[in-house]
Phi, psi and omega in degrees: 000154179282135177246124179253108183272179183291345179282354181296132182237102182292349180277356179247079182290151178294157178296150185269054179290330186256006173089183188298324183303323180293321178301316180296319181297313180297318180300324180286330183281333187303305181297325179296313181293322180297319178296319178298319180296318180297317178297317180300314182296325183286327188252355182295127180239197179306136182096350179269188184274352182226176179293154180294141179227155177234148180286147179295146180292146178289138179302330183277350180219076183297148180293143178272113183294342181270358181257124180300152179300135178086002178235168179219160178293143180293145176253177180301324183285342180276338184281148181296141178283125181301330179291348180264357179288162178274142178275181187302327181277002178084011179253163179297124179218203181245011179073008186253054180257179185297332181288338180235057186302124178285154177293159181301320176067187179244149177294155178301140182298330178222135180180166183297339180254016179301130181093351179267145178244126178239131175252127177253130183247095178291114185303133176068191183208137183297342180262002184303324185294342178273355186228057184296323180297318181293315185282344178274354178296136183278139177231157181281126177245018178094298181279333178191199178243137180223170179302147177308314180193178175229175179282343186084182182255191177200167174285167177297342179260008172094007176281117190275152176299320181298322177294317179299312186293323180291323178296313179296322179299319178296316179296318180294318178302314180301315181296318182288324178296326177295338178272358177100000183284152167270123188242132176237143175251142178291331172203147186230037184069020187251013178217153187290335179201171177068198006285166176293163185297325179290324177290324178301316178295319182297326180297316178294320180296314182296328180282354185051047185297144174279339177199143175230134177231126176260121186265130181217174168219142189275167178229053182273185182284160178300141183097338174276120187229165173098173182255161168208150180254131182256128183243155182285140170276168177286119181229126173227086184207129179057235181278358184258136173207099183263009186309316186282345186250355182300309183295308180295329178293324177296317178296317178300314180297318180295320179293318179295317180300314180297317181286330179295319177300313183295320185284321187258336186079359180286147179273154173300158182310138176264008181227352177220137174091004177058035178084000181272339185077013183234142179215146180241130183222153178235017181248014182249117183299327179298332176268315183302322186267002180280140175248007179232157181305127184209143174219162169254151169229124172266106191287344180171179181255112184294341183268000175259132186298321181290317176293324178301319180300328178284309186297333180268003178265124178299322180296319180290321179298326176294321177294321178299315178298321180295318179297315179296316179301314181298322178295319178295315180300316179298320179293315184287332180272345176079000000 
């Protein structure tokens, strides 16, 4: 490239040996070369023919004295996406597992579920095994007396049902709050054991919940696969009277079952419910003592290797939460 230095003197034109065309050419080149020299001088850095120079800062964007040369402050797009973080099991998840429990937060100010109350009941408690005397205490469930609670089941590799249910409950809470719902949990890993099944029912009743879902995973034999939703039978005995909630609970259960299939791709249970994914029971205190629409969902069988692979996947648990959430939303919106 042509370099025009400061010694260039435009007042000393070359002799006209070659006639007028050369004069026109030189005249056209002068401003171009001068502009090139100015750019070169402004941008020449180490390795160039002159000392490094920097362009003056724009008045509208003053330089940040706290930012090192050649770097900039991170923006939202530079920060890692929480959804790309690894979940507790080391698989791609959304970072919303039991180890990183999100705060209860507030419901969205506006949303399709604004004004609705949903109670999520994470089955069992991770500390129950340390309190066998307390959880073995018998409580009234209407039809008879049963243990306060149990430890729940686990996979053959030790992943517990209580850990699974609390993780899904957290994911479900987040999804429902985004829809505007007020969400309450019967326990949030914030107590050493319990609550008992009668207290779990009482929490939903006291909240005047529009829907209650108790999250579980089954502990059946290997080869038994799939999910099923448990709905209350009609019970009028002792402290139990489910007459008013049987019909709405059935609708809630059917909607959750349908959405669970769509969200997870899991098939209905091959060992309970005759392929419908639905079951009706009258021996569960959490249902018998409820005065508001309530169902249980057994999301899969922890003792089956294929179901275990799903239940221990953070990505699948997010799909499970989405399926349950969609069913609840459909039920509450009618």
